[in-house]
C-alpha positions as CSV (number, residue, x, y, z in Angstrom):
1,M,21.6,0.3,-29.0
2,N,24.2,-2.4,-29.2
3,Q,23.3,-5.2,-27.4
4,Y,26.4,-5.5,-25.4
5,K,26.3,-1.8,-24.1
6,L,22.7,-3.2,-22.6
7,I,24.7,-5.4,-20.2
8,P,26.0,-2.8,-17.5
9,I,23.0,-0.9,-17.6
10,I,20.8,-3.9,-17.3
11,F,23.4,-5.1,-14.4
12,F,23.1,-1.9,-12.7
13,V,19.5,-1.7,-12.6
14,L,19.6,-5.5,-11.1
15,F,22.1,-4.1,-8.6
16,S,20.3,-1.2,-7.6
17,W,16.8,-3.0,-7.4
18,A,18.8,-5.3,-4.6
19,C,20.4,-3.1,-2.4
20,Q,17.0,-1.1,-2.4
21,R,15.4,-4.9,-0.9
22,E,15.2,-5.1,2.9
23,E,18.1,-7.2,4.2
24,V,15.6,-10.0,6.0
25,K,18.9,-12.1,6.7
26,Q,18.5,-10.1,10.3
27,Y,15.0,-11.7,11.1
28,A,16.1,-15.5,10.6
29,A,16.3,-17.8,13.3
30,I,20.2,-18.2,14.7
31,E,19.0,-20.6,17.4
32,S,18.7,-24.6,16.8
33,Y,16.3,-27.0,18.2
34,P,15.6,-31.0,17.3
35,E,14.2,-32.1,13.8
36,D,11.1,-33.3,14.3
37,T,11.0,-37.0,13.6
38,F,7.2,-37.5,15.7
39,L,5.5,-36.2,12.3
40,S,6.9,-39.8,10.4
41,Q,6.0,-42.2,12.5
42,I,2.2,-41.0,12.6
43,K,0.4,-44.0,10.3
44,E,-3.1,-42.3,10.5
45,K,-2.3,-39.6,8.5
46,R,-4.4,-36.6,9.3
47,A,-4.2,-33.4,10.0
48,L,-6.5,-30.2,10.6
49,V,-5.1,-26.9,10.9
50,I,-7.3,-24.5,13.3
51,I,-6.7,-20.6,13.0
52,A,-9.0,-17.7,13.6
53,H,-7.7,-15.8,10.8
54,D,-6.8,-17.9,7.9
55,D,-3.4,-15.8,6.8
56,Y,-2.1,-16.7,10.0
57,M,-1.1,-20.2,8.7
58,C,1.8,-18.4,6.8
59,A,4.3,-19.5,9.2
60,M,3.5,-23.1,9.4
61,T,2.8,-23.8,5.3
62,G,5.8,-25.3,4.5
63,T,5.2,-27.9,6.9
64,I,2.1,-28.4,5.7
65,S,3.0,-28.3,2.0
66,M,5.5,-31.5,2.8
67,L,2.8,-33.8,4.8
68,N,0.4,-33.1,1.6
69,K,3.1,-34.4,-0.7
70,K,3.5,-37.1,1.6
71,G,0.6,-38.2,1.7
72,W,-1.6,-36.6,4.4
73,K,-5.3,-35.9,4.6
74,I,-5.3,-32.0,5.4
75,Q,-8.0,-29.7,5.7
76,T,-8.4,-26.3,7.2
77,F,-10.8,-24.6,9.8
78,S,-10.9,-20.8,10.3
79,L,-13.5,-18.2,11.1
80,D,-15.6,-16.7,8.4
81,K,-14.0,-13.6,6.9
82,G,-16.4,-12.7,4.1
83,E,-16.6,-14.2,0.4
84,S,-13.4,-12.1,-0.5
85,R,-11.1,-13.1,1.8
86,N,-12.5,-16.7,2.0
87,T,-12.0,-17.1,-1.5
88,A,-8.3,-15.8,-1.5
89,H,-7.3,-18.3,1.5
90,Q,-9.1,-21.0,-0.7
91,R,-7.3,-20.2,-3.6
92,A,-3.8,-19.9,-1.5
93,C,-4.7,-23.4,-0.1
94,T,-4.5,-25.3,-3.4
95,Y,-0.9,-24.8,-3.5
96,I,-0.4,-27.1,0.3
97,L,-3.6,-28.6,1.0
98,D,-6.5,-30.7,0.1
99,S,-9.8,-28.4,1.2
100,V,-10.5,-25.5,3.4
101,S,-13.8,-25.1,5.2
102,F,-14.7,-21.7,7.5
103,M,-16.7,-21.8,10.8
104,S,-20.3,-20.6,10.6
105,L,-19.0,-18.2,13.5
106,T,-17.5,-14.7,12.5
107,S,-15.3,-12.5,14.6
108,E,-18.3,-10.4,15.1
109,S,-20.6,-13.4,16.5
110,I,-17.9,-14.7,19.0
111,Y,-18.3,-11.4,21.1
112,R,-20.9,-11.4,23.7
113,N,-21.8,-7.7,22.5
114,P,-23.8,-8.4,19.6
115,N,-22.9,-5.3,17.7
116,P,-19.5,-4.2,19.6
117,E,-18.7,-0.8,18.2
118,K,-15.2,-2.4,17.1
119,L,-13.4,-5.7,17.6
120,L,-11.1,-6.4,20.0
121,F,-7.9,-6.5,18.3
122,E,-5.7,-5.4,21.2
123,A,-4.5,-7.9,24.0
124,F,-6.4,-7.9,27.2
125,P,-6.2,-10.7,30.0
126,K,-7.5,-14.4,29.7
127,N,-9.4,-13.7,33.0
128,E,-11.6,-11.3,30.9
129,F,-11.9,-13.5,28.0
130,E,-15.4,-15.3,29.5
131,K,-17.1,-12.0,29.8
132,I,-16.0,-10.8,26.2
133,F,-16.2,-14.2,23.9
134,K,-18.8,-16.9,23.3
135,I,-16.7,-19.5,24.5
136,E,-18.8,-22.8,24.6
137,E,-20.4,-21.5,21.6
138,L,-17.0,-21.6,19.6
139,K,-15.6,-24.9,21.6
140,Q,-19.1,-26.4,20.2
141,E,-18.6,-25.7,16.5
142,L,-14.7,-26.6,16.7
143,K,-15.7,-30.0,18.4
144,V,-18.2,-31.1,16.0
145,K,-15.8,-30.2,13.0
146,I,-13.0,-31.8,15.1
147,L,-14.4,-35.3,16.1
148,A,-15.6,-35.3,12.2
149,F,-12.5,-35.1,10.6
150,K,-10.6,-36.9,13.7
151,P,-7.1,-35.4,13.0
152,T,-4.7,-37.3,14.5
153,V,-2.5,-34.1,14.7
154,I,-3.6,-30.2,15.1
155,F,-2.0,-27.4,13.8
156,T,-2.5,-24.3,15.7
157,L,-0.7,-21.0,16.9
158,D,0.0,-20.9,20.4
159,N,-2.1,-20.4,23.3
160,E,0.0,-18.1,25.2
161,I,0.2,-15.1,23.2
162,G,-1.6,-16.2,19.6
163,G,1.7,-14.8,17.5
164,Y,1.5,-11.5,18.7
165,G,-1.4,-10.6,20.9
166,H,-4.6,-10.6,18.9
167,P,-7.1,-11.9,21.6
168,E,-9.1,-14.0,19.0
169,H,-5.9,-16.1,18.1
170,V,-5.3,-17.1,21.9
171,L,-9.2,-17.9,21.9
172,V,-9.3,-20.3,19.4
173,S,-6.0,-22.0,20.1
174,Q,-6.7,-22.0,23.6
175,S,-9.9,-23.6,23.1
176,V,-8.5,-26.2,21.0
177,L,-6.2,-27.6,23.7
178,D,-8.9,-27.3,26.5
179,L,-10.7,-29.7,24.5
180,A,-7.7,-31.8,24.1
181,I,-6.8,-31.5,27.7
182,D,-10.2,-32.8,28.7
183,S,-10.5,-35.8,26.2
184,I,-13.4,-33.9,24.4
185,I,-11.1,-34.5,21.3
186,H,-8.1,-37.0,20.7
187,P,-5.5,-36.1,18.5
188,K,-2.1,-37.6,19.2
189,A,-0.3,-33.9,19.4
190,I,-1.1,-30.3,18.5
191,Y,1.8,-28.4,16.7
192,Q,1.7,-24.7,18.1
193,S,3.3,-22.4,15.3
194,V,6.0,-20.6,16.8
195,F,9.1,-18.0,16.3
196,T,12.6,-18.7,17.7
197,D,13.7,-16.0,20.3
198,H,15.6,-14.5,18.0
199,M,12.6,-14.5,14.9
200,E,10.3,-12.8,17.6
201,T,12.2,-10.1,19.3
202,S,13.9,-8.8,16.0
203,I,10.7,-9.1,13.7
204,M,8.3,-7.6,16.6
205,H,11.0,-4.9,16.9
206,R,10.5,-4.1,13.2
207,H,7.0,-4.2,13.4
208,S,6.9,-1.8,16.0
209,E,9.3,0.8,14.4
210,R,7.0,0.3,11.2
211,M,4.2,1.1,13.3
212,K,5.3,4.5,15.0
213,S,6.6,5.6,12.0
214,W,2.9,5.3,10.6
215,G,1.6,7.6,13.3
216,F,0.2,4.9,15.5
217,D,1.6,3.8,19.1
218,G,3.7,0.8,18.0
219,N,3.1,-0.6,21.5
220,G,0.8,-3.5,20.7
221,W,3.5,-6.4,21.3
222,V,4.9,-5.1,24.6
223,N,0.7,-4.5,26.1
224,A,0.3,-8.0,25.2
225,Q,3.1,-9.2,26.7
226,K,1.3,-7.8,29.7
227,A,-2.0,-8.5,29.3
228,Y,-0.9,-12.3,28.9
229,K,1.7,-11.9,31.5
230,T,4.2,-13.7,29.1
231,D,7.6,-12.7,27.6
232,G,6.4,-14.0,24.2
233,M,5.9,-16.9,22.5
234,P,6.1,-20.7,24.0
235,T,9.9,-22.1,23.0
236,P,10.0,-24.5,20.2
237,S,10.1,-28.2,20.6
238,V,11.0,-28.8,17.3
239,E,12.5,-28.0,13.7
240,I,11.5,-28.9,10.1
241,N,13.4,-27.7,6.8
242,I,11.0,-26.3,4.6
243,V,13.5,-25.7,1.6
244,A,11.9,-28.4,-0.2
245,E,8.6,-26.6,0.0
246,A,9.7,-22.8,-1.0
247,E,8.1,-23.0,-4.3
248,A,4.7,-23.7,-2.8
249,K,5.2,-21.6,0.1
250,M,6.0,-18.6,-1.5
251,N,2.7,-19.0,-4.1
252,F,0.9,-19.7,-1.1
253,L,1.6,-16.4,0.5
254,L,1.3,-14.6,-3.2
255,S,-1.7,-15.9,-3.9
256,Y,-3.5,-13.5,-1.1
257,N,-5.1,-10.3,-1.6
258,E,-3.3,-7.3,-1.3
259,R,-4.6,-6.3,2.0
260,E,-3.7,-9.8,3.4
261,R,-0.2,-9.8,1.9
262,K,0.6,-6.5,4.0
263,T,-0.4,-8.2,7.1
264,M,1.7,-11.5,6.5
265,S,4.4,-9.1,5.4
266,F,4.7,-7.7,9.2
267,F,5.6,-11.1,10.4
268,I,7.2,-12.7,7.2
269,P,9.3,-9.6,6.1
270,A,9.7,-8.3,2.7
271,F,8.7,-11.9,1.3
272,E,7.6,-9.9,-1.9
273,E,11.2,-8.5,-2.7
274,Y,12.7,-12.0,-3.1
275,S,12.6,-15.0,-5.1
276,A,11.0,-18.5,-3.6
277,E,14.6,-19.9,-3.7
278,E,16.5,-16.9,-2.1
279,Y,13.7,-16.2,0.3
280,F,13.5,-19.6,1.9
281,S,17.2,-20.5,1.7
282,I,17.4,-18.1,4.5
283,F,13.9,-19.1,6.4
284,D,14.6,-22.4,6.0
285,R,12.7,-23.8,8.9
286,E,9.7,-23.5,10.4
287,F,9.1,-24.4,14.1
288,F,6.6,-25.4,16.3
289,R,5.9,-26.4,20.2
290,V,4.7,-29.7,20.3
291,I,2.0,-31.1,23.1
292,K,1.6,-34.7,23.1
293,F,-1.5,-36.9,24.0
294,N,-2.5,-40.2,24.7
295,E,1.2,-41.4,25.0
């Protein structure tokens, strides 16, 4: 076939593919917050990312990549999720930070029932955490790791709803905050990764509808709001532009195993359908609630 006759065909195929992609602009932030200036003022550049589950640092990876390029010493610390997933996390993190380590604790081991029939993935009130979780054992492990690394900034998910309601997310973030409030650890600030109200509402509605279409209840987000007595994630304090980190962030996301990529796509919609440059020109900012100490 003549090469010039191929041009309309190629254009049609590309156009058709583009039309089939989910339109993600509807999920991007429409709000604006003050640009962060605090991180640039810190002289001792040491950051520790602490999360219950490795893949849920996905919403903050642009910022972590930026800090890494600016000479920050950065580590991440999460629950042990098994060899395959831990390896995937270590592989992904090579694009954005220095080193990865895992708690000796697993999801299973932080529950008081040593052999739970199933882990508690759905939200339940915080006043029941002590009956379900080994909170002091978790805090002790966190304390040892944090004091050994001596971070000036700690990155976590929020402690109010843990991103979307998973109790382990809330537990870990609340435990870190408690240690700082009690002056057992001494960061200058905790940066809690959050969404804006518009992002939260639109993305969680999408997730709910998808779950219902697959035959699930789909009310997890509403139930989490009721359980934690909150209307969602905390309001952001600051925003950080991550356009320059588009490739690094996309490489991080794509480095995961298929199962984790599917999970992340619930909250970073359809990222595999776009190029890094295109996607992160739309989702061009990351948002944080900043809690400062020792001011």
